[in-house]
N, C-alpha and C positions, 0 to 999 in steps of 0.2 A: 731596416726594419719593419717587420709586419707588425700594425696594431690591428686588436681584434676587442670590442666592446659586448660587454652581458648588460644585456637589459636589464635581469635583476640573476637573483643567485643561481635558479637553476641553471640562466643561460649560462649561465658566467660558468658555473660550473662544466656543463656543457660542452663550451670550448676549451676549456682545462681537459678535460679527461679526452675528446677529439683529437687535441696537438697531441695526447701520451701516447694512443694508439694507432695515430698515420706515423707520427714522427720516431718515436724507439722503437729499436726492434727486439725480436725477441734475445736473450740472455744478453742485455746491452746492462753498464753499469749506470747507474743516473742517483745526481743528487738530488736527494729528498728536505726542505727544510721543515723545521719544526716553526710551530706559531699559529693563528688564528686564520692569516690568510688561507693557506691551503686546507683547512681544516674540512671545508663542503666537500672539495674534491677527495682527501684520505677515506670522507664515509662512504663516500662511494666504491672508493678501492674494499672497502671492508666488506660491503654491500654484496659490490659486483667483482669477485675476485676472477679476472677472465685469465684465460693460460698464458698470455701475455704479461701481466703480472706477476704469476706466479712463479716465470722465467728471471726475472728482474734479480740484481745487485744491486739493493737500496744503499744507499750512502748516506751517511750522516755529514753536514756539512762545517757544524759549528757546536760548542759545549761550552758552559760555565766551570768553571774548575777551581772556584772558592768561593767561602762566603756563604750564606743558607740558602744560596738555590744551585752550589755545586751538581753536577748530576744532570738539571733539571729538560734539559733537552734531549736526553737520552729515556729519560721518563716519560715525556709527552711521545716519543716516536712509541714509545713499546705500547703506550696505553691506545694511541689513537691508529695505530697500524698493526694490534696485534697476531691476525694472521701473516704477518710476513716479516716478524722479527726473526726468524731462522735466517731468513735472506739479507738482512740488516749487516752492514760495514759499519763500525762503531768508528768517530775520527781517530781514537787512540790506536788501532787495526789498520785501519785502512791506508792503503797505499798513495791516495788522491788525483786518482786517473777516472774520469766520467766521461762517459762517450753523450749525454747529454745531461744537461741541468735545469733543474728547477730551482727558481730562487725568487725571493722577496724583495721588497725593495725599504729598506732602513728609515727610520725617520730623520735620518742627516743626510741619505743618500749612501749608508752603510749597504754594503754586500756581505752576506753570514755579520760576521765582526771583522771583515776589514771597512775599517773607521775613514774618514780621509782624511786624518794625519798620515795616514799609509800610504806608501809609495804607490804606483801603479803596480809596478813589479810585484807587489811580494804576494809570497805564493802558499804560504803555510806559516803558522808560530802560534807564539801565546801574547795575547794581545792587554793590555791595559783597558778595560770600558772605558768609554768617556762620559761625561758627566750626563749626557743626553740620553746615552743609553740605560744609567744606573737609575736616571730617574723616573723613567718609562717602566723599567722593571721594580721599583721602590725598591732599589737596591740604597743604603746608610754607607756601606764602609766598601773603601775601594776593592774593586772585584776582577778577578783575572778571567778571560774568556782563553779558550785556542779553536783557532779556526783554519780555514780553507780561507784564498782569498782570488781576486780577481784573477792574476797570472794562473791560477789553476783553474777557475772556472773556464775560460776562455779557451781553455784546450780542448774542450768538448767539443763536437762536432755541432750538436743543435741546444738552443738554451731556450726554454721556456721563464719569460719573467710574472710574477704577478703581483696586481695592486689594485687596492681596494680602497674606496674612502678619500674624504677631502683630502687629507692632510697628505696622503701620499701623491694628490693630483699635483699639488704644490712642492713637492722636491720633486718629484720628474719634468716639471716645468723648468725648473730650478736645473737641472742634469743637466737637460736637454740645451737649455741656455749658454751657461758656465763650461759644459762640457769638462769639468775638472773633479766629478765626484766617483766614485767608486761603482757607482748605476749608471755613470754616463759612459764608462770603460765598456762595462757588459753593453749595453745599446750599440756600442761598434761592431759587435759580431757579426760576421757573415750572416749568420743562418740564426736570429733571433727574433722570438716572436712575443709582445709585449700585450696582455688579455687586462683587460682594466674594467670599472662602472662606470668610468666618466669619459670624458672625451680631451684631449690633450691641445 
């Protein structure tokens, strides 16, 4: 695992931008997460739509499929990556293979909606969200998600993991120590880069 630390948001974004343009090839399919963590990277993509970015197939990796936030992640990507919407492969339509994966770190060590209670070999499917995720998303009723899992992400040739903030530092330390969380398995990939704004 290669670890890179951004000293501030601009530096952190520059590191992610550089990885994307150095490690991803023209025409590749790339898993792109929703959420606040990659937001500064997405803003730069929109402001600087390079030839590489315009060539990519960008793949949604998870979605909420019930309750008041149904379809929320697609709406997020449509809003934040608007110029690239024609290049998007939505989770309900894609076949699940990507050359590269950009992934976040979940609050309990989950990756996408691959929760810790699911087996390592989980590749894709519908998942009842844990109470931790429901609380984080401020959802009161049981909620289902559709997601790819670790088994699918590990098929990528290259993986970028993005993590920011103290809560992510704590879960990463646990993941590295215990080696039994979904993010633990991702960090075992032979070509994975972790970009953080903290030391671990």
